[in-house]
C-alpha positions in Angstrom: 68.8 140.0 95.2 71.0 137.6 93.2 73.9 135.9 94.8 77.3 135.8 93.1 78.5 132.3 92.7 82.0 131.0 92.1 82.3 129.0 88.8 82.4 125.3 89.5 85.7 123.5 88.8 85.3 121.0 85.9 85.8 117.4 87.0 88.5 115.8 84.7 87.6 112.2 83.8 90.2 109.6 84.8 90.9 108.6 81.2 91.6 112.2 80.4 94.0 112.5 83.4 95.9 109.5 82.0 96.3 111.3 78.6 97.3 114.6 80.3 100.1 112.7 82.0 101.3 111.5 78.5 101.1 115.1 77.2 103.3 116.2 80.1 105.9 113.5 79.3 106.0 114.6 75.7 106.3 118.3 76.6 109.0 117.6 79.1 111.0 116.0 76.3 110.4 118.9 74.0 111.4 121.4 76.8 114.6 119.4 77.4 115.4 119.7 73.7 115.0 123.4 73.8 111.6 123.7 71.9 109.7 126.8 72.6 106.4 125.9 70.8 104.6 122.9 69.4 101.6 122.5 67.1 98.6 120.5 68.1 99.2 118.1 65.3 102.8 117.4 66.4 101.9 117.1 70.1 98.9 114.8 69.3 101.0 112.6 67.1 103.8 112.2 69.7 101.1 111.3 72.3 99.3 108.9 70.1 96.0 110.7 69.9 94.2 112.7 67.3 94.4 116.6 67.3 90.6 116.9 68.1 91.0 114.7 71.1 94.0 116.6 72.3 92.2 119.9 72.1 89.3 118.5 74.0 91.5 117.1 76.7 93.4 120.4 77.1 90.1 122.3 77.2 89.8 121.2 80.8 92.7 123.4 81.6 91.1 126.5 80.0 92.5 128.4 77.0 95.9 127.0 76.2 97.1 127.6 72.6 96.9 130.1 69.8 95.2 129.2 66.5 97.8 129.0 63.8 100.7 129.1 66.3 100.2 126.2 68.6 101.2 125.8 72.2 104.0 127.4 74.2 105.9 124.4 75.5 107.1 125.8 78.9 103.7 127.4 79.7 101.6 124.3 78.8 104.1 122.0 80.6 103.7 124.1 83.8 99.9 124.1 83.6 99.8 120.4 83.1 102.2 119.8 86.0 100.1 122.0 88.2 96.8 120.3 87.2 98.3 116.9 87.8 99.8 117.9 91.2 103.4 117.2 90.2 104.7 120.8 90.1 106.5 119.9 93.3 108.2 116.6 94.2 105.9 114.0 95.7 107.3 111.6 98.3 106.6 107.9 97.8 107.4 104.6 99.4 108.0 101.3 97.7 107.4 98.0 99.4 109.0 94.9 98.0 112.6 95.1 96.8 112.7 92.0 94.5 113.7 92.3 90.9 110.8 94.5 89.9 110.9 96.7 92.9 114.6 97.2 92.5 114.2 98.1 88.9 111.5 100.7 89.7 113.4 102.2 92.6 116.5 102.6 90.3 114.6 104.3 87.5 115.8 107.9 87.3 112.8 108.9 85.2 110.5 109.2 88.3 112.6 112.0 89.7 112.3 114.1 86.6 108.5 113.7 86.7 108.1 114.9 90.3 108.3 111.7 92.3 110.9 110.7 94.9 111.2 107.4 96.7 111.9 108.4 100.3 111.5 104.9 101.5 112.4 101.5 100.1 111.1 98.6 102.3 111.6 94.8 102.3 110.9 91.9 104.6 114.2 90.1 103.7 117.0 91.0 106.1 119.5 90.3 103.4 118.1 93.2 101.3 118.2 95.7 104.2 121.0 98.2 103.8 121.3 97.8 100.1 121.4 101.1 98.3 119.1 101.4 95.2 118.8 104.7 93.4 120.6 106.5 96.2 118.2 105.3 98.9 119.0 102.5 101.5 116.5 99.7 101.9 114.9 99.6 105.3 113.1 96.7 107.1 109.4 96.6 106.4 108.8 97.0 110.1 109.8 100.7 109.6 106.9 101.2 107.2 104.7 103.4 109.5 107.8 105.4 110.7 108.9 106.2 107.1 105.4 107.3 106.1 105.0 109.5 109.1 108.5 111.0 108.8 108.0 112.1 105.2 104.3 112.7 105.1 103.9 110.0 102.4 100.6 109.6 100.7 101.6 107.6 97.6 103.0 104.0 97.7 104.1 101.3 95.3 103.5 97.7 96.2 105.7 95.1 94.5 105.4 92.3 97.1 104.4 88.7 96.5 100.6 88.3 96.2 100.1 86.5 99.6 101.4 89.5 101.6 100.2 92.4 99.4 96.8 92.9 101.2 98.5 93.0 104.7 101.0 95.5 103.4 98.2 97.5 101.8 96.3 97.6 105.1 99.4 98.9 107.0 99.9 101.6 104.3 96.3 102.8 104.6 96.4 102.8 108.4 99.6 104.8 108.2 98.0 107.5 106.1 98.7 106.5 102.5 95.8 107.4 100.1 97.1 106.3 96.7 98.6 102.9 95.8 100.1 101.5 92.7 99.9 97.7 93.0 102.0 95.4 90.9 101.1 92.3 93.0 98.8 90.0 91.0 95.9 90.3 93.5 93.0 92.8 93.8 93.5 94.9 96.9 90.6 95.8 99.1 90.7 99.4 100.3 88.3 101.7 102.1 86.6 104.7 100.5 88.9 107.5 99.8 91.9 105.3 98.9 92.8 104.9 95.2 94.5 101.8 93.8 96.0 101.5 90.3 96.5 97.9 89.4 99.4 97.1 87.1 99.5 93.4 86.1 102.2 92.8 83.4 101.1 89.2 82.8 97.6 90.3 82.0 98.9 92.9 79.5 101.0 90.2 77.9 97.9 87.9 77.7 95.9 90.7 76.0 98.7 91.2 73.5 98.9 87.4 72.8 95.2 87.4 72.1 95.4 90.4 69.8 98.4 88.8 68.0 96.4 85.6 67.6 93.4 87.5 66.2 95.6 88.8 63.4 95.8 85.3 62.0 92.1 84.5 62.4 90.2 83.9 59.1 86.5 83.8 58.7 85.3 81.2 56.2 81.5 81.3 55.8 80.3 81.3 59.3 83.3 79.4 60.7 86.3 81.0 62.4 89.6 79.3 61.3 92.5 79.8 63.7 96.0 79.7 62.2 
């Protein structure tokens, strides 16, 4: 007697997830502009990928478009938001209210993409009480309380490097399972906790290298720098 089996959910690769987030951003802009449909070519171009790659990425969501017609913007936007887990607002905390942290906290674009900073925390008493993006800065001693009050699972760390690991440890102990780290240090976390490292200086160094390579000339077997 054969047993009926539920179809296995397809695991979406991390690189594909990153591109799905870009598609969602583009579709949100199109929806705000009143667009009802978009072709695969136009969507791919706006996202910086080729149409074949776009279709492969969207295949993880199941059938989405109609050949010769394209994609319905509202429907595809909703499916992407659901797949990425941002169809409802996600509560986040941000630790470290220096220049970078303040800029991130004041960016209105996060709210339109399903993320809300319910806690802004800093160790400097002079920053406590400042209102950024409509939220008052609280002392970092309140970290565990803020996470518990709002059921926070996502955090952004913009602290100086020497204290980033201790802040990370407190966040994990409080129940945070996803961290975006802007501090220039590799955070050590237990299994089950995801960290996305964003180091702007490294990105600039990569761009400097690529810019330098544009002027490299190869003469015989020698590399001549500009």
